FIZABA-985129 format. One line per field, with one value per residue (C-alpha): y, z, x; residue number from 1. Coordinates in nm, 3 decimals, decimal comma, m for minus. Layout:
// residues N
v <- (Y; ...)
w <- (Z; ...)
u <- (X; ...)
i <- (NUM; ...)
// end
This chain:
// residues 68
v <- (m6,025; m6,044; m6,050; m6,299; m6,175; m6,442; m6,381; m6,386; m6,688; m6,893; m6,786; m6,930; m7,261; m7,391; m7,305; m7,427; m7,657; m7,929; m8,184; m7,986; m7,917; m8,288; m8,372; m8,109; m8,230; m8,594; m8,504; m8,319; m8,615; m8,853; m8,626; m8,628; m9,007; m9,043; m8,796; m8,992; m9,320; m9,172; m9,031; m9,371; m9,550; m9,297; m9,359; m9,735; m9,730; m9,476; m9,691; m9,959; m10,319; m10,452; m10,313; m10,221; m10,190; m9,942; m10,050; m9,792; m9,692; m9,805; m9,550; m9,490; m9,389; m9,159; m8,967; m8,919; m8,783; m8,547; m8,388; m8,277)
w <- (m2,827; m2,644; m2,263; m2,120; m1,813; m1,550; m1,241; m0,910; m0,768; m1,078; m1,095; m0,757; m0,752; m0,447; m0,098; 0,246; 0,379; 0,633; 0,422; 0,427; 0,800; 0,872; 0,673; 0,859; 1,200; 1,108; 1,003; 1,329; 1,532; 1,341; 1,407; 1,782; 1,782; 1,604; 1,847; 2,146; 2,003; 1,953; 2,309; 2,454; 2,241; 2,343; 2,712; 2,662; 2,493; 2,739; 3,048; 3,102; 3,068; 3,318; 3,661; 3,716; 4,078; 4,172; 4,480; 4,753; 4,995; 5,357; 5,600; 5,773; 5,444; 5,353; 5,683; 5,637; 5,285; 5,381; 5,666; 5,451)
u <- (m8,564; m8,895; m8,891; m9,134; m9,319; m9,374; m9,587; m9,396; m9,576; m9,492; m9,125; m9,029; m8,847; m9,023; m9,129; m9,036; m9,300; m9,357; m9,172; m8,848; m8,886; m8,931; m8,618; m8,414; m8,538; m8,469; m8,115; m8,059; m8,186; m7,961; m7,664; m7,741; m7,773; m7,438; m7,278; m7,411; m7,283; m6,936; m6,936; m7,028; m6,770; m6,505; m6,575; m6,559; m6,219; m6,079; m6,134; m5,867; m5,979; m5,726; m5,657; m5,294; m5,193; m4,923; m4,725; m4,763; m4,490; m4,526; m4,672; m4,332; m4,168; m4,453; m4,418; m4,045; m4,083; m4,365; m4,166; m3,874)
i <- (1; 2; 3; 4; 5; 6; 7; 8; 9; 10; 11; 12; 13; 14; 15; 16; 17; 18; 19; 20; 21; 22; 23; 24; 25; 26; 27; 28; 29; 30; 31; 32; 33; 34; 35; 36; 37; 38; 39; 40; 41; 42; 43; 44; 45; 46; 47; 48; 49; 50; 51; 52; 53; 54; 55; 56; 57; 58; 59; 60; 61; 62; 63; 64; 65; 66; 67; 68)
// end
């Protein structure tokens, strides 16, 4: 069996360049955009759409309960 000698610069599969960096940055930006959209949607569904009023006790009753 004969071993084939290949120079180091020819044996590499590829190198990191500007194209790969642009793809990684674009993916990161898309992830941040998706994260922001989910945060906004989460705040919208968390807030109630109708106002529910809770009846409050009269001032005289509040004073009597605070003193005990």
